[in-house]
C-alpha positions as CSV (number, residue, x, y, z in Angstrom):
1,M,-0.4,-14.9,3.3
2,F,3.1,-14.7,1.9
3,E,2.2,-16.8,-1.1
4,E,-0.6,-14.4,-2.1
5,S,1.2,-11.1,-1.5
6,G,4.9,-11.9,-1.5
7,F,7.3,-9.4,0.0
8,E,4.7,-6.6,0.0
9,I,3.5,-8.1,3.4
10,Y,6.8,-7.2,5.0
11,E,6.9,-3.8,3.4
12,S,3.5,-2.9,4.6
13,V,4.2,-3.9,8.2
14,T,6.8,-1.3,9.1
15,N,7.0,1.3,11.8
16,E,5.9,4.6,10.4
17,Y,7.5,6.6,13.2
18,A,10.9,6.1,11.5
19,R,9.7,7.9,8.4
20,D,8.2,11.0,10.0
21,G,11.3,13.0,9.7
22,I,12.4,13.2,13.4
23,H,16.0,12.5,12.4
24,D,16.1,15.1,9.6
25,E,16.3,18.1,12.0
26,I,19.8,18.8,13.2
27,G,20.2,18.0,16.9
28,T,16.9,16.2,17.4
29,P,18.3,12.9,18.8
30,E,20.5,14.9,21.3
31,R,17.6,17.0,22.4
32,R,15.4,13.9,22.9
33,A,18.2,12.3,24.9
34,L,18.6,15.4,27.1
35,T,14.8,15.6,27.6
36,C,14.8,11.9,28.7
37,K,17.7,12.5,31.1
38,E,15.9,15.5,32.6
39,I,12.7,13.6,33.1
40,L,14.6,10.7,34.7
41,E,16.4,13.1,37.0
42,R,13.0,14.6,38.1
43,L,11.6,11.2,38.8
44,R,14.6,10.2,40.8
45,R,14.4,13.4,42.9
46,K,10.7,12.8,43.5
47,Y,11.3,9.2,44.5
48,Y,14.0,10.1,47.0
49,E,11.8,12.9,48.4
50,M,9.0,10.5,49.0
51,E,11.3,7.8,50.4
52,E,12.7,10.4,52.9
53,M,9.2,11.5,53.8
54,L,8.1,7.9,54.5
55,L,11.2,7.3,56.6
56,E,10.5,10.4,58.7
57,Q,6.9,9.3,59.2
58,D,8.0,5.9,60.2
59,A,10.5,7.4,62.7
60,T,7.8,9.6,64.3
61,Q,5.4,6.8,64.7
62,R,7.8,4.6,66.7
């Protein structure tokens, strides 16, 4: 494949998401990091709520 097309093979197999301009806007990476942290915090909170609920159910069943 490389012998027929040369370096164009590598140029055509790139990730397009890096070219869509997400880094052009000021503050975008920071906003994305904050959004990820907020989502992770919600997931943790939900996990611990569920774990506590299961522990309470286990204690009442004994």
